[in-house]
All heavy atoms as a GROMACS GRO file, in nm:
protein
  591
    1MET      N    1   5.344  10.253   9.560
    1MET     CA    2   5.482  10.287   9.545
    1MET      C    3   5.557  10.161   9.501
    1MET      O    4   5.538  10.054   9.554
    1MET     CB    5   5.538  10.338   9.676
    1MET     CG    6   5.679  10.381   9.656
    1MET     SD    7   5.777  10.434   9.794
    1MET     CE    8   5.693  10.538   9.895
    2THR      N    9   5.646  10.176   9.406
    2THR     CA   10   5.720  10.064   9.351
    2THR      C   11   5.863  10.067   9.405
    2THR      O   12   5.928  10.171   9.409
    2THR     CB   13   5.724  10.074   9.198
    2THR    OG1   14   5.593  10.094   9.150
    2THR    CG2   15   5.782   9.949   9.138
    3PHE      N   16   5.910   9.949   9.447
    3PHE     CA   17   6.047   9.937   9.497
    3PHE      C   18   6.140   9.922   9.378
    3PHE      O   19   6.125   9.833   9.296
    3PHE     CB   20   6.059   9.817   9.589
    3PHE     CG   21   6.198   9.792   9.638
    3PHE    CD1   22   6.257   9.877   9.731
    3PHE    CD2   23   6.272   9.686   9.590
    3PHE    CE1   24   6.385   9.855   9.776
    3PHE    CE2   25   6.401   9.663   9.635
    3PHE     CZ   26   6.458   9.748   9.728
    4ILE      N   27   6.238  10.010   9.369
    4ILE     CA   28   6.337  10.005   9.262
    4ILE      C   29   6.471   9.969   9.326
    4ILE      O   30   6.520  10.041   9.412
    4ILE     CB   31   6.348  10.138   9.186
    4ILE    CG1   32   6.214  10.172   9.123
    4ILE    CG2   33   6.456  10.131   9.081
    4ILE    CD1   34   6.209  10.308   9.061
    5GLN      N   35   6.525   9.858   9.281
    5GLN     CA   36   6.652   9.813   9.337
    5GLN      C   37   6.767   9.873   9.258
    5GLN      O   38   6.771   9.864   9.136
    5GLN     CB   39   6.661   9.662   9.333
    5GLN     CG   40   6.785   9.607   9.399
    5GLN     CD   41   6.787   9.456   9.398
    5GLN    OE1   42   6.700   9.394   9.340
    5GLN    NE2   43   6.885   9.399   9.463
    6ARG      N   44   6.856   9.937   9.329
    6ARG     CA   45   6.971   9.998   9.265
    6ARG      C   46   7.088   9.902   9.276
    6ARG      O   47   7.129   9.862   9.385
    6ARG     CB   48   7.006  10.128   9.337
    6ARG     CG   49   7.109  10.209   9.265
    6ARG     CD   50   7.133  10.337   9.338
    6ARG     NE   51   7.275  10.336   9.369
    6ARG     CZ   52   7.329  10.395   9.472
    6ARG    NH1   53   7.256  10.457   9.558
    6ARG    NH2   54   7.458  10.390   9.492
    7LEU      N   55   7.145   9.864   9.163
    7LEU     CA   56   7.260   9.776   9.163
    7LEU      C   57   7.387   9.859   9.160
    7LEU      O   58   7.407   9.941   9.072
    7LEU     CB   59   7.256   9.682   9.042
    7LEU     CG   60   7.145   9.579   9.042
    7LEU    CD1   61   7.149   9.499   8.915
    7LEU    CD2   62   7.157   9.487   9.162
    8ASP      N   63   7.469   9.836   9.257
    8ASP     CA   64   7.596   9.906   9.264
    8ASP      C   65   7.706   9.808   9.225
    8ASP      O   66   7.696   9.689   9.253
    8ASP     CB   67   7.618   9.957   9.406
    8ASP     CG   68   7.721  10.067   9.410
    8ASP    OD1   69   7.763  10.113   9.303
    8ASP    OD2   70   7.759  10.108   9.521
    9THR      N   71   7.811   9.855   9.162
    9THR     CA   72   7.917   9.763   9.120
    9THR      C   73   7.986   9.700   9.239
    9THR      O   74   8.033   9.588   9.231
    9THR     CB   75   8.020   9.835   9.032
    9THR    OG1   76   8.074   9.944   9.107
    9THR    CG2   77   7.959   9.883   8.904
   10ALA      N   78   7.992   9.769   9.352
   10ALA     CA   79   8.054   9.712   9.470
   10ALA      C   80   7.969   9.599   9.527
   10ALA      O   81   8.021   9.504   9.583
   10ALA     CB   82   8.076   9.819   9.575
   11ASP      N   83   7.837   9.609   9.512
   11ASP     CA   84   7.748   9.503   9.561
   11ASP      C   85   7.753   9.381   9.472
   11ASP      O   86   7.747   9.268   9.519
   11ASP     CB   87   7.605   9.554   9.571
   11ASP     CG   88   7.591   9.663   9.675
   11ASP    OD1   89   7.673   9.665   9.770
   11ASP    OD2   90   7.499   9.747   9.662
   12VAL      N   91   7.763   9.404   9.342
   12VAL     CA   92   7.764   9.292   9.248
   12VAL      C   93   7.895   9.215   9.259
   12VAL      O   94   7.897   9.093   9.260
   12VAL     CB   95   7.742   9.342   9.104
   12VAL    CG1   96   7.758   9.230   9.005
   12VAL    CG2   97   7.605   9.406   9.094
   13ASN      N   98   8.006   9.286   9.268
   13ASN     CA   99   8.139   9.224   9.274
   13ASN      C  100   8.197   9.235   9.415
   13ASN      O  101   8.310   9.275   9.433
   13ASN     CB  102   8.233   9.292   9.175
   13ASN     CG  103   8.186   9.277   9.032
   13ASN    OD1  104   8.130   9.175   8.997
   13ASN    ND2  105   8.207   9.380   8.952
   14ALA      N  106   8.119   9.198   9.515
   14ALA     CA  107   8.162   9.216   9.653
   14ALA      C  108   8.286   9.133   9.687
   14ALA      O  109   8.371   9.175   9.764
   14ALA     CB  110   8.049   9.182   9.747
   15ALA      N  111   8.296   9.013   9.632
   15ALA     CA  112   8.408   8.927   9.667
   15ALA      C  113   8.528   8.947   9.574
   15ALA      O  114   8.632   8.886   9.596
   15ALA     CB  115   8.365   8.781   9.661
   16ASN      N  116   8.517   9.031   9.475
   16ASN     CA  117   8.626   9.052   9.381
   16ASN      C  118   8.709   9.170   9.427
   16ASN      O  119   8.665   9.284   9.424
   16ASN     CB  120   8.570   9.076   9.242
   16ASN     CG  121   8.680   9.073   9.137
   16ASN    OD1  122   8.796   9.063   9.168
   16ASN    ND2  123   8.640   9.081   9.012
   17ASP      N  124   8.832   9.145   9.471
   17ASP     CA  125   8.919   9.251   9.519
   17ASP      C  126   9.005   9.312   9.410
   17ASP      O  127   9.092   9.393   9.438
   17ASP     CB  128   9.010   9.198   9.630
   17ASP     CG  129   8.932   9.161   9.753
   17ASP    OD1  130   8.821   9.214   9.770
   17ASP    OD2  131   8.981   9.078   9.831
   18ASN      N  132   8.985   9.273   9.289
   18ASN     CA  133   9.069   9.322   9.180
   18ASN      C  134   9.028   9.459   9.129
   18ASN      O  135   9.104   9.523   9.059
   18ASN     CB  136   9.068   9.223   9.063
   18ASN     CG  137   9.132   9.093   9.101
   18ASN    OD1  138   9.223   9.090   9.182
   18ASN    ND2  139   9.083   8.984   9.043
   19HIS      N  140   8.910   9.504   9.164
   19HIS     CA  141   8.863   9.633   9.116
   19HIS      C  142   8.900   9.741   9.216
   19HIS      O  143   8.880   9.726   9.336
   19HIS     CB  144   8.711   9.631   9.098
   19HIS     CG  145   8.666   9.532   8.996
   19HIS    ND1  146   8.696   9.541   8.862
   19HIS    CD2  147   8.594   9.418   9.009
   19HIS    CE1  148   8.645   9.439   8.797
   19HIS    NE2  149   8.582   9.362   8.885
   20ASP      N  150   8.954   9.851   9.166
   20ASP     CA  151   8.985   9.964   9.253
   20ASP      C  152   8.855  10.038   9.282
   20ASP      O  153   8.781  10.075   9.192
   20ASP     CB  154   9.083  10.060   9.186
   20ASP     CG  155   9.223  10.002   9.181
   20ASP    OD1  156   9.252   9.916   9.264
   20ASP    OD2  157   9.301  10.045   9.094
   21HIS      N  158   8.830  10.063   9.411
   21HIS     CA  159   8.710  10.138   9.447
   21HIS      C  160   8.735  10.288   9.439
   21HIS      O  161   8.643  10.365   9.419
   21HIS     CB  162   8.665  10.098   9.588
   21HIS     CG  163   8.626   9.955   9.596
   21HIS    ND1  164   8.514   9.904   9.535
   21HIS    CD2  165   8.685   9.849   9.656
   21HIS    CE1  166   8.505   9.774   9.557
   21HIS    NE2  167   8.608   9.738   9.631
   22VAL      N  168   8.860  10.326   9.457
   22VAL     CA  169   8.896  10.466   9.448
   22VAL      C  170   8.985  10.483   9.326
   22VAL      O  171   9.092  10.425   9.318
   22VAL     CB  172   8.972  10.511   9.574
   22VAL    CG1  173   9.012  10.656   9.562
   22VAL    CG2  174   8.890  10.486   9.698
   23PRO      N  175   8.941  10.558   9.228
   23PRO     CA  176   9.026  10.575   9.110
   23PRO      C  177   9.153  10.652   9.145
   23PRO      O  178   9.151  10.748   9.221
   23PRO     CB  179   8.938  10.655   9.013
   23PRO     CG  180   8.833  10.716   9.097
   23PRO     CD  181   8.816  10.629   9.218
   24GLY      N  182   9.262  10.604   9.091
   24GLY     CA  183   9.388  10.670   9.115
   24GLY      C  184   9.449  10.640   9.250
   24GLY      O  185   9.531  10.716   9.299
   25SER      N  186   9.407  10.531   9.313
   25SER     CA  187   9.463  10.498   9.443
   25SER      C  188   9.607  10.452   9.427
   25SER      O  189   9.644  10.389   9.329
   25SER     CB  190   9.380  10.390   9.512
   25SER     OG  191   9.385  10.271   9.435
   26LEU      N  192   9.688  10.484   9.526
   26LEU     CA  193   9.830  10.453   9.520
   26LEU      C  194   9.860  10.331   9.605
   26LEU      O  195   9.800  10.309   9.709
   26LEU     CB  196   9.911  10.571   9.571
   26LEU     CG  197   9.899  10.701   9.494
   26LEU    CD1  198   9.975  10.811   9.566
   26LEU    CD2  199   9.951  10.684   9.354
   27SER      N  200   9.955  10.254   9.562
   27SER     CA  201  10.003  10.144   9.644
   27SER      C  202  10.121  10.194   9.727
   27SER      O  203  10.169  10.306   9.710
   27SER     CB  204  10.045  10.026   9.557
   27SER     OG  205  10.163  10.057   9.488
   28VAL      N  206  10.169  10.110   9.815
   28VAL     CA  207  10.282  10.147   9.899
   28VAL      C  208  10.406  10.172   9.815
   28VAL      O  209  10.483  10.265   9.840
   28VAL     CB  210  10.308  10.037  10.004
   28VAL    CG1  211  10.432  10.067  10.085
   28VAL    CG2  212  10.188  10.022  10.094
   29LEU      N  213  10.426  10.090   9.714
   29LEU     CA  214  10.543  10.108   9.628
   29LEU      C  215  10.536  10.237   9.548
   29LEU      O  216  10.640  10.296   9.517
   29LEU     CB  217  10.560   9.988   9.535
   29LEU     CG  218  10.593   9.857   9.605
   29LEU    CD1  219  10.600   9.744   9.503
   29LEU    CD2  220  10.722   9.867   9.682
   30ASP      N  221  10.416  10.282   9.513
   30ASP     CA  222  10.404  10.410   9.444
   30ASP      C  223  10.440  10.526   9.535
   30ASP      O  224  10.499  10.624   9.492
   30ASP     CB  225  10.262  10.429   9.390
   30ASP     CG  226  10.230  10.333   9.278
   30ASP    OD1  227  10.324  10.287   9.212
   30ASP    OD2  228  10.111  10.304   9.257
   31ILE      N  229  10.405  10.513   9.662
   31ILE     CA  230  10.436  10.620   9.757
   31ILE      C  231  10.586  10.626   9.782
   31ILE      O  232  10.646  10.732   9.785
   31ILE     CB  233  10.359  10.598   9.889
   31ILE    CG1  234  10.209  10.614   9.864
   31ILE    CG2  235  10.405  10.696   9.995
   31ILE    CD1  236  10.123  10.572   9.980
   32ILE      N  237  10.648  10.511   9.800
   32ILE     CA  238  10.792  10.507   9.827
   32ILE      C  239  10.871  10.541   9.701
   32ILE      O  240  10.979  10.598   9.708
   32ILE     CB  241  10.833  10.368   9.880
   32ILE    CG1  242  10.762  10.342  10.012
   32ILE    CG2  243  10.983  10.359   9.900
   32ILE    CD1  244  10.781  10.203  10.064
   33SER      N  245  10.818  10.508   9.588
   33SER     CA  246  10.879  10.530   9.457
   33SER      C  247  11.020  10.473   9.448
   33SER      O  248  11.117  10.543   9.425
   33SER     CB  249  10.878  10.677   9.418
   33SER     OG  250  10.969  10.750   9.496
   34LEU      N  251  11.028  10.344   9.470
   34LEU     CA  252  11.157  10.276   9.464
   34LEU      C  253  11.175  10.192   9.339
   34LEU      O  254  11.273  10.120   9.327
   34LEU     CB  255  11.171  10.183   9.586
   34LEU     CG  256  11.173  10.248   9.722
   34LEU    CD1  257  11.171  10.141   9.829
   34LEU    CD2  258  11.296  10.333   9.736
   35ALA      N  259  11.082  10.198   9.249
   35ALA     CA  260  11.082  10.106   9.136
   35ALA      C  261  11.207  10.121   9.048
   35ALA      O  262  11.253  10.024   8.990
   35ALA     CB  263  10.958  10.128   9.053
   36ASN      N  264  11.265  10.240   9.039
   36ASN     CA  265  11.375  10.261   8.946
   36ASN      C  266  11.513  10.257   9.011
   36ASN      O  267  11.613  10.258   8.942
   36ASN     CB  268  11.359  10.396   8.875
   36ASN     CG  269  11.236  10.398   8.789
   36ASN    OD1  270  11.196  10.296   8.736
   36ASN    ND2  271  11.175  10.514   8.774
   37ASP      N  272  11.519  10.254   9.144
   37ASP     CA  273  11.647  10.262   9.211
   37ASP      C  274  11.673  10.135   9.290
   37ASP      O  275  11.614  10.110   9.394
   37ASP     CB  276  11.649  10.383   9.304
   37ASP     CG  277  11.789  10.418   9.349
   37ASP    OD1  278  11.884  10.351   9.306
   37ASP    OD2  279  11.802  10.513   9.428
   38GLU      N  280  11.764  10.052   9.241
   38GLU     CA  281  11.791   9.923   9.304
   38GLU      C  282  11.863   9.939   9.438
   38GLU      O  283  11.846   9.857   9.528
   38GLU     CB  284  11.872   9.835   9.211
   38GLU     CG  285  11.793   9.786   9.092
   38GLU     CD  286  11.870   9.685   9.010
   38GLU    OE1  287  11.965   9.625   9.064
   38GLU    OE2  288  11.835   9.665   8.894
   39LYS      N  289  11.942  10.044   9.454
   39LYS     CA  290  12.010  10.066   9.581
   39LYS      C  291  11.910  10.096   9.693
   39LYS      O  292  11.924  10.048   9.805
   39LYS     CB  293  12.110  10.181   9.569
   39LYS     CG  294  12.230  10.146   9.485
   39LYS     CD  295  12.326  10.263   9.479
   39LYS     CE  296  12.445  10.230   9.389
   39LYS     NZ  297  12.539  10.342   9.379
   40LYS      N  298  11.809  10.174   9.661
   40LYS     CA  299  11.707  10.205   9.761
   40LYS      C  300  11.626  10.081   9.796
   40LYS      O  301  11.591  10.060   9.912
   40LYS     CB  302  11.614  10.316   9.712
   40LYS     CG  303  11.676  10.451   9.710
   40LYS     CD  304  11.575  10.556   9.668
   40LYS     CE  305  11.635  10.694   9.665
   40LYS     NZ  306  11.538  10.795   9.621
   41VAL      N  307  11.599   9.998   9.698
   41VAL     CA  308  11.525   9.874   9.723
   41VAL      C  309  11.607   9.782   9.811
   41VAL      O  310  11.556   9.724   9.908
   41VAL     CB  311  11.488   9.805   9.590
   41VAL    CG1  312  11.430   9.667   9.616
   41VAL    CG2  313  11.392   9.890   9.510
   42ALA      N  314  11.736   9.769   9.782
   42ALA     CA  315  11.823   9.683   9.862
   42ALA      C  316  11.833   9.735  10.006
   42ALA      O  317  11.830   9.656  10.101
   42ALA     CB  318  11.961   9.675   9.798
   43GLU      N  319  11.843   9.865  10.024
   43GLU     CA  320  11.848   9.923  10.159
   43GLU      C  321  11.717   9.899  10.234
   43GLU      O  322  11.719   9.867  10.353
   43GLU     CB  323  11.877  10.073  10.150
   43GLU     CG  324  11.885  10.141  10.285
   43GLU     CD  325  11.996  10.088  10.373
   43GLU    OE1  326  12.100  10.043  10.320
   43GLU    OE2  327  11.979  10.089  10.496
   44LEU      N  328  11.606   9.912  10.166
   44LEU     CA  329  11.476   9.886  10.230
   44LEU      C  330  11.465   9.740  10.272
   44LEU      O  331  11.418   9.710  10.382
   44LEU     CB  332  11.362   9.923  10.135
   44LEU     CG  333  11.222   9.900  10.188
   44LEU    CD1  334  11.193   9.992  10.305
   44LEU    CD2  335  11.120   9.920  10.078
   45VAL      N  336  11.512   9.650  10.189
   45VAL     CA  337  11.508   9.507  10.222
   45VAL      C  338  11.599   9.479  10.342
   45VAL      O  339  11.561   9.404  10.433
   45VAL     CB  340  11.548   9.423  10.100
   45VAL    CG1  341  11.570   9.278  10.138
   45VAL    CG2  342  11.442   9.433   9.993
   46ARG      N  343  11.717   9.538  10.344
   46ARG     CA  344  11.809   9.518  10.458
   46ARG      C  345  11.749   9.568  10.588
   46ARG      O  346  11.756   9.501  10.691
   46ARG     CB  347  11.943   9.588  10.432
   46ARG     CG  348  12.041   9.499  10.360
   46ARG     CD  349  12.179   9.564  10.354
   46ARG     NE  350  12.207   9.590  10.213
   46ARG     CZ  351  12.210   9.709  10.156
   46ARG    NH1  352  12.191   9.817  10.225
   46ARG    NH2  353  12.234   9.722  10.026
   47ARG      N  354  11.688   9.687  10.585
   47ARG     CA  355  11.626   9.741  10.705
   47ARG      C  356  11.510   9.653  10.752
   47ARG      O  357  11.492   9.631  10.872
   47ARG     CB  358  11.575   9.884  10.681
   47ARG     CG  359  11.684   9.987  10.690
   47ARG     CD  360  11.627  10.125  10.683
   47ARG     NE  361  11.582  10.148  10.544
   47ARG     CZ  362  11.490  10.233  10.510
   47ARG    NH1  363  11.429  10.306  10.599
   47ARG    NH2  364  11.455  10.248  10.383
   48THR      N  365  11.433   9.603  10.657
   48THR     CA  366  11.322   9.515  10.691
   48THR      C  367  11.372   9.386  10.753
   48THR      O  368  11.314   9.337  10.852
   48THR     CB  369  11.238   9.485  10.566
   48THR    OG1  370  11.199   9.609  10.505
   48THR    CG2  371  11.116   9.405  10.600
   49GLU      N  372  11.477   9.329  10.700
   49GLU     CA  373  11.534   9.206  10.757
   49GLU      C  374  11.588   9.230  10.897
   49GLU      O  375  11.566   9.149  10.987
   49GLU     CB  376  11.646   9.153  10.667
   49GLU     CG  377  11.597   9.091  10.539
   49GLU     CD  378  11.712   9.048  10.448
   49GLU    OE1  379  11.828   9.085  10.477
   49GLU    OE2  380  11.684   8.979  10.350
   50ARG      N  381  11.656   9.342  10.917
   50ARG     CA  382  11.707   9.374  11.051
   50ARG      C  383  11.593   9.390  11.151
   50ARG      O  384  11.602   9.341  11.264
   50ARG     CB  385  11.792   9.500  11.048
   50ARG     CG  386  11.923   9.483  10.978
   50ARG     CD  387  12.004   9.611  10.986
   50ARG     NE  388  12.102   9.613  10.880
   50ARG     CZ  389  12.121   9.713  10.795
   50ARG    NH1  390  12.049   9.822  10.806
   50ARG    NH2  391  12.211   9.705  10.701
   51THR      N  392  11.489   9.458  11.111
   51THR     CA  393  11.374   9.476  11.199
   51THR      C  394  11.310   9.343  11.232
   51THR      O  395  11.272   9.318  11.347
   51THR     CB  396  11.271   9.570  11.133
   51THR    OG1  397  11.335   9.693  11.100
   51THR    CG2  398  11.154   9.596  11.226
   52ALA      N  399  11.298   9.256  11.134
   52ALA     CA  400  11.239   9.124  11.157
   52ALA      C  401  11.324   9.042  11.252
   52ALA      O  402  11.271   8.973  11.340
   52ALA     CB  403  11.221   9.050  11.024
   53ILE      N  404  11.455   9.050  11.240
   53ILE     CA  405  11.544   8.976  11.330
   53ILE      C  406  11.531   9.028  11.473
   53ILE      O  407  11.524   8.950  11.568
   53ILE     CB  408  11.690   8.984  11.279
   53ILE    CG1  409  11.704   8.901  11.151
   53ILE    CG2  410  11.788   8.936  11.386
   53ILE    CD1  411  11.837   8.920  11.080
   54VAL      N  412  11.523   9.158  11.489
   54VAL     CA  413  11.507   9.216  11.623
   54VAL      C  414  11.374   9.172  11.684
   54VAL      O  415  11.367   9.137  11.802
   54VAL     CB  416  11.518   9.369  11.616
   54VAL    CG1  417  11.472   9.434  11.747
   54VAL    CG2  418  11.659   9.411  11.584
   55VAL      N  419  11.269   9.171  11.605
   55VAL     CA  420  11.137   9.128  11.655
   55VAL      C  421  11.140   8.982  11.697
   55VAL      O  422  11.087   8.946  11.802
   55VAL     CB  423  11.029   9.154  11.548
   55VAL    CG1  424  10.899   9.086  11.583
   55VAL    CG2  425  11.007   9.304  11.531
   56VAL      N  426  11.203   8.897  11.618
   56VAL     CA  427  11.210   8.754  11.652
   56VAL      C  428  11.290   8.734  11.781
   56VAL      O  429  11.249   8.656  11.868
   56VAL     CB  430  11.271   8.674  11.535
   56VAL    CG1  431  11.307   8.534  11.578
   56VAL    CG2  432  11.174   8.670  11.419
   57PHE      N  433  11.403   8.804  11.797
   57PHE     CA  434  11.481   8.790  11.920
   57PHE      C  435  11.404   8.843  12.041
   57PHE      O  436  11.410   8.785  12.150
   57PHE     CB  437  11.616   8.860  11.908
   57PHE     CG  438  11.719   8.778  11.838
   57PHE    CD1  439  11.778   8.824  11.721
   57PHE    CD2  440  11.755   8.655  11.886
   57PHE    CE1  441  11.873   8.749  11.656
   57PHE    CE2  442  11.850   8.577  11.821
   57PHE     CZ  443  11.909   8.624  11.705
   58ALA      N  444  11.332   8.952  12.025
   58ALA     CA  445  11.252   9.006  12.136
   58ALA      C  446  11.142   8.908  12.176
   58ALA      O  447  11.117   8.887  12.296
   58ALA     CB  448  11.192   9.140  12.098
   59MET      N  449  11.078   8.846  12.079
   59MET     CA  450  10.976   8.746  12.109
   59MET      C  451  11.036   8.626  12.180
   59MET      O  452  10.979   8.574  12.277
   59MET     CB  453  10.904   8.704  11.981
   59MET     CG  454  10.816   8.811  11.922
   59MET     SD  455  10.750   8.771  11.759
   59MET     CE  456  10.670   8.617  11.786
   60ALA      N  457  11.152   8.580  12.134
   60ALA     CA  458  11.218   8.466  12.198
   60ALA      C  459  11.258   8.501  12.341
   60ALA      O  460  11.242   8.418  12.432
   60ALA     CB  461  11.340   8.424  12.116
   61PHE      N  462  11.308   8.621  12.363
   61PHE     CA  463  11.344   8.664  12.497
   61PHE      C  464  11.222   8.662  12.590
   61PHE      O  465  11.230   8.612  12.703
   61PHE     CB  466  11.405   8.804  12.492
   61PHE     CG  467  11.443   8.859  12.625
   61PHE    CD1  468  11.561   8.818  12.686
   61PHE    CD2  469  11.362   8.950  12.690
   61PHE    CE1  470  11.597   8.869  12.810
   61PHE    CE2  471  11.397   9.001  12.813
   61PHE     CZ  472  11.514   8.960  12.874
   62CYS      N  473  11.110   8.715  12.542
   62CYS     CA  474  10.988   8.716  12.625
   62CYS      C  475  10.938   8.575  12.651
   62CYS      O  476  10.895   8.545  12.763
   62CYS     CB  477  10.880   8.798  12.555
   62CYS     SG  478  10.916   8.974  12.552
   63ILE      N  479  10.943   8.488  12.552
   63ILE     CA  480  10.894   8.351  12.570
   63ILE      C  481  10.983   8.276  12.670
   63ILE      O  482  10.934   8.197  12.750
   63ILE     CB  483  10.888   8.279  12.434
   63ILE    CG1  484  10.772   8.335  12.353
   63ILE    CG2  485  10.871   8.129  12.452
   63ILE    CD1  486  10.768   8.284  12.211
   64LEU      N  487  11.113   8.299  12.668
   64LEU     CA  488  11.203   8.227  12.757
   64LEU      C  489  11.202   8.281  12.900
   64LEU      O  490  11.203   8.204  12.996
   64LEU     CB  491  11.346   8.233  12.703
   64LEU     CG  492  11.372   8.151  12.577
   64LEU    CD1  493  11.514   8.176  12.528
   64LEU    CD2  494  11.351   8.004  12.603
   65PHE      N  495  11.201   8.412  12.918
   65PHE     CA  496  11.221   8.468  13.050
   65PHE      C  497  11.094   8.510  13.122
   65PHE      O  498  11.096   8.527  13.243
   65PHE     CB  499  11.318   8.586  13.042
   65PHE     CG  500  11.456   8.542  13.007
   65PHE    CD1  501  11.510   8.567  12.881
   65PHE    CD2  502  11.533   8.472  13.099
   65PHE    CE1  503  11.637   8.526  12.850
   65PHE    CE2  504  11.661   8.430  13.067
   65PHE     CZ  505  11.713   8.456  12.942
   66PHE      N  506  10.984   8.524  13.054
   66PHE     CA  507  10.860   8.561  13.121
   66PHE      C  508  10.813   8.453  13.218
   66PHE      O  509  10.775   8.486  13.332
   66PHE     CB  510  10.751   8.593  13.019
   66PHE     CG  511  10.623   8.638  13.082
   66PHE    CD1  512  10.614   8.761  13.143
   66PHE    CD2  513  10.511   8.556  13.083
   66PHE    CE1  514  10.496   8.803  13.203
   66PHE    CE2  515  10.394   8.595  13.143
   66PHE     CZ  516  10.386   8.720  13.203
   67PRO      N  517  10.814   8.323  13.182
   67PRO     CA  518  10.776   8.222  13.281
   67PRO      C  519  10.870   8.219  13.402
   67PRO      O  520  10.824   8.199  13.515
   67PRO     CB  521  10.785   8.091  13.203
   67PRO     CG  522  10.771   8.129  13.061
   67PRO     CD  523  10.832   8.263  13.051
   68ALA      N  524  10.998   8.241  13.380
   68ALA     CA  525  11.093   8.243  13.493
   68ALA      C  526  11.062   8.359  13.587
   68ALA      O  527  11.068   8.344  13.710
   68ALA     CB  528  11.235   8.253  13.440
   69VAL      N  529  11.028   8.474  13.534
   69VAL     CA  530  10.993   8.590  13.618
   69VAL      C  531  10.864   8.561  13.694
   69VAL      O  532  10.854   8.592  13.814
   69VAL     CB  533  10.981   8.716  13.530
   69VAL    CG1  534  10.923   8.832  13.608
   69VAL    CG2  535  11.117   8.755  13.473
   70CYS      N  536  10.765   8.502  13.630
   70CYS     CA  537  10.640   8.469  13.697
   70CYS      C  538  10.661   8.369  13.811
   70CYS      O  539  10.605   8.385  13.919
   70CYS     CB  540  10.538   8.415  13.598
   70CYS     SG  541  10.476   8.539  13.484
   71ILE      N  542  10.742   8.268  13.788
   71ILE     CA  543  10.771   8.168  13.893
   71ILE      C  544  10.847   8.234  14.007
   71ILE      O  545  10.818   8.210  14.125
   71ILE     CB  546  10.848   8.050  13.832
   71ILE    CG1  547  10.757   7.971  13.740
   71ILE    CG2  548  10.904   7.960  13.942
   71ILE    CD1  549  10.828   7.865  13.658
   72ALA      N  550  10.944   8.320  13.976
   72ALA     CA  551  11.020   8.388  14.079
   72ALA      C  552  10.931   8.478  14.163
   72ALA      O  553  10.945   8.485  14.285
   72ALA     CB  554  11.134   8.468  14.016
   73LEU      N  555  10.838   8.548  14.099
   73LEU     CA  556  10.747   8.635  14.172
   73LEU      C  557  10.647   8.553  14.255
   73LEU      O  558  10.608   8.595  14.365
   73LEU     CB  559  10.674   8.729  14.077
   73LEU     CG  560  10.760   8.837  14.012
   73LEU    CD1  561  10.678   8.914  13.909
   73LEU    CD2  562  10.816   8.931  14.117
   74ALA      N  563  10.604   8.439  14.204
   74ALA     CA  564  10.506   8.356  14.275
   74ALA      C  565  10.567   8.294  14.400
   74ALA      O  566  10.500   8.284  14.504
   74ALA     CB  567  10.453   8.248  14.182
   75TYR      N  568  10.692   8.253  14.394
   75TYR     CA  569  10.756   8.188  14.508
   75TYR      C  570  10.839   8.285  14.592
   75TYR      O  571  10.899   8.246  14.692
   75TYR     CB  572  10.844   8.072  14.461
   75TYR     CG  573  10.761   7.957  14.409
   75TYR    CD1  574  10.763   7.924  14.274
   75TYR    CD2  575  10.681   7.883  14.495
   75TYR    CE1  576  10.686   7.819  14.226
   75TYR    CE2  577  10.603   7.779  14.448
   75TYR     CZ  578  10.607   7.747  14.313
   75TYR     OH  579  10.530   7.643  14.266
   76GLY      N  580  10.845   8.410  14.552
   76GLY     CA  581  10.916   8.511  14.630
   76GLY      C  582  11.067   8.495  14.629
   76GLY      O  583  11.134   8.526  14.727
   77ILE      N  584  11.119   8.448  14.520
   77ILE     CA  585  11.264   8.427  14.510
   77ILE      C  586  11.333   8.559  14.481
   77ILE      O  587  11.297   8.638  14.406
   77ILE     CB  588  11.298   8.322  14.401
   77ILE    CG1  589  11.236   8.190  14.439
   77ILE    CG2  590  11.447   8.310  14.383
   77ILE    CD1  591  11.251   8.084  14.332
   0.00000   0.00000   0.00000
């Protein structure tokens, strides 16, 4: 019996991410379809910035007050 090696394009170009493995795959921007409407793009950017600011403040709150809560619970204050 002879071993026949099958070369697949995904195996040959394993480190190359430029090739689509699924033909007709959509990106996030294609799904949202905001390419032609600048108002929708600006609103999406504003919402993203607001969400990022809320996340940063929540992280800062946890970093500042979590040690204080742990110390208070440890010493029974």
